[in-house]
Legacy VTK file of the C-alpha trace (Angstrom):
# vtk DataFile Version 3.0
C-alpha trace
ASCII
DATASET POLYDATA
POINTS 180 float
-0.313 -0.328 -0.034
1.377 3.399 -0.961
2.118 5.507 1.871
1.545 9.361 1.470
2.999 12.027 3.930
1.159 15.283 4.485
3.247 18.128 3.395
3.522 21.218 5.410
3.976 25.084 4.562
7.130 25.399 3.483
7.258 22.297 1.478
4.478 23.421 -0.206
6.498 25.949 -3.048
3.975 28.649 -2.649
4.178 32.073 -4.097
4.662 34.935 -1.470
1.695 37.573 -1.437
3.997 39.857 -3.560
4.576 37.465 -6.167
0.802 36.452 -6.050
-0.051 39.716 -6.951
2.508 39.761 -9.959
1.442 36.531 -11.438
-0.606 35.828 -14.698
-4.378 35.763 -14.060
-7.010 33.408 -15.538
-9.118 35.078 -17.356
-12.352 35.332 -15.137
-14.246 37.801 -12.939
-16.374 36.914 -10.091
-19.229 39.103 -9.342
-20.638 38.918 -5.822
-24.310 40.615 -5.745
-26.445 41.186 -2.740
-24.538 38.478 -0.648
-25.813 38.974 2.563
-22.990 36.386 4.822
-19.546 38.194 4.894
-17.979 34.179 5.858
-19.423 33.584 2.723
-17.941 36.843 0.871
-14.590 35.771 2.562
-14.582 32.180 1.237
-15.243 33.432 -2.340
-11.593 35.700 -1.995
-10.358 32.739 -0.672
-11.804 30.578 -3.606
-10.414 33.273 -6.389
-6.848 33.225 -4.305
-6.562 29.422 -4.892
-7.734 29.971 -8.397
-6.033 32.682 -9.571
-8.641 35.100 -11.140
-8.219 38.498 -12.483
-10.429 40.159 -9.715
-13.938 40.465 -7.417
-16.791 42.502 -7.860
-18.394 43.147 -4.653
-22.052 45.131 -5.886
-25.326 46.115 -3.737
-25.418 45.272 0.120
-22.350 42.661 0.050
-19.663 43.460 2.378
-16.264 44.821 1.608
-13.105 44.482 2.902
-11.398 45.274 5.324
-14.267 43.166 7.898
-13.149 40.618 10.711
-16.384 38.534 9.347
-14.255 38.878 5.676
-11.087 37.926 7.015
-12.046 34.998 9.072
-12.743 32.749 6.020
-10.664 34.931 3.501
-7.268 34.203 5.064
-5.850 37.028 3.750
-6.700 36.405 0.291
-8.830 39.643 0.614
-5.575 41.293 0.404
-4.148 39.012 -2.764
-6.640 38.970 -4.953
-7.942 42.736 -7.026
-11.371 44.140 -5.742
-13.708 46.127 -6.479
-17.177 47.728 -5.022
-20.127 48.678 -7.293
-22.771 49.791 -6.346
-25.015 49.189 -9.038
-24.103 46.152 -10.641
-25.854 46.963 -14.607
-23.388 49.685 -15.038
-20.561 46.833 -13.801
-22.098 44.187 -16.639
-22.721 46.669 -18.989
-18.762 48.012 -18.970
-17.594 44.285 -19.063
-20.001 43.989 -21.833
-18.033 46.763 -24.050
-14.336 45.022 -23.369
-15.961 42.021 -24.807
-16.732 40.061 -21.572
-18.989 37.035 -21.544
-21.673 37.254 -18.371
-22.775 34.244 -16.834
-25.017 33.907 -14.221
-24.878 31.118 -11.975
-28.833 29.818 -11.542
-31.148 28.033 -11.983
-33.418 29.252 -14.783
-35.499 28.001 -18.210
-32.966 27.917 -21.039
-29.669 27.214 -18.485
-26.868 25.529 -19.592
-24.491 22.795 -17.283
-21.569 24.395 -16.125
-19.335 21.471 -17.185
-20.497 22.684 -21.057
-18.482 25.971 -21.608
-15.276 26.283 -24.156
-12.088 28.126 -24.363
-14.213 30.285 -26.853
-16.258 31.525 -24.105
-13.366 33.752 -22.360
-13.256 36.071 -21.167
-15.681 35.499 -18.521
-17.240 37.173 -15.447
-19.269 34.502 -13.709
-21.979 36.385 -11.519
-23.427 34.801 -8.505
-26.214 36.234 -5.964
-28.055 36.492 -2.938
-28.071 33.113 -0.433
-31.715 33.223 -0.257
-33.029 34.589 -3.852
-30.430 34.235 -6.229
-30.692 36.611 -9.218
-32.667 39.043 -9.548
-34.103 38.667 -12.963
-32.600 42.119 -13.968
-29.561 41.154 -13.837
-30.539 37.500 -15.136
-31.763 39.586 -18.327
-27.893 41.168 -19.068
-25.968 37.441 -18.949
-24.861 36.032 -21.881
-25.346 32.652 -20.319
-27.284 31.487 -17.313
-24.828 28.130 -15.708
-26.783 25.649 -13.546
-25.159 22.935 -11.437
-27.098 19.676 -11.658
-28.770 19.211 -8.281
-29.270 14.857 -7.524
-31.068 15.395 -4.125
-33.979 17.099 -2.546
-32.319 20.377 -2.112
-32.243 22.502 -5.202
-29.541 24.639 -4.225
-25.643 24.527 -3.399
-24.171 27.298 -0.683
-23.178 30.407 -3.277
-19.706 29.861 -1.877
-19.306 26.519 -2.759
-21.414 26.535 -5.661
-18.814 29.468 -7.125
-16.138 27.102 -6.586
-17.357 24.546 -8.318
-17.816 26.550 -11.620
-14.979 28.571 -11.402
-12.487 25.703 -11.005
-13.926 23.890 -13.868
-14.224 27.193 -15.880
-10.057 26.915 -15.404
-9.944 23.432 -16.219
-11.731 24.372 -19.458
-9.612 27.377 -20.086
-6.136 25.900 -18.772
-6.728 22.748 -21.985
-6.604 25.299 -24.698
-3.220 27.069 -23.470
LINES 1 181
180 0 1 2 3 4 5 6 7 8 9 10 11 12 13 14 15 16 17 18 19 20 21 22 23 24 25 26 27 28 29 30 31 32 33 34 35 36 37 38 39 40 41 42 43 44 45 46 47 48 49 50 51 52 53 54 55 56 57 58 59 60 61 62 63 64 65 66 67 68 69 70 71 72 73 74 75 76 77 78 79 80 81 82 83 84 85 86 87 88 89 90 91 92 93 94 95 96 97 98 99 100 101 102 103 104 105 106 107 108 109 110 111 112 113 114 115 116 117 118 119 120 121 122 123 124 125 126 127 128 129 130 131 132 133 134 135 136 137 138 139 140 141 142 143 144 145 146 147 148 149 150 151 152 153 154 155 156 157 158 159 160 161 162 163 164 165 166 167 168 169 170 171 172 173 174 175 176 177 178 179
């Protein structure tokens, strides 16, 4: 039987914060709209750092760093991931569209497609996630080029927003990296 030894932090060849800030990023933006839990916000910062995406856009009533609740789950990623705040998500989305970014909402809708169906031609992408209870507002959904869905096989019809964002971000990165 093969034995495994857990690596300690010094053996993991991690980048320093300075190295990370200067490193190339995947052509992905994560937009968090009306996220009520600061712990979810922090968790998505941490995932965004691990995924090496361009930035996070916070909008609506989503809390912004610095906040101790965000810091608790972000574990420093709030200092390494570029982020910006836009009170009005519609303006931010319209600006990204003008810059050639494909806007993909994460929601269960008529006409949504599996998150695994994206291709390299879909990049750059902004993944938009919404409120933990109400999801994305119809007004935002209408601005999306695509709506992606994570298939659900149990009795629940949703995942925690931070978990769902992580699943889709890493799938999108896998799609992108296969073509590089």
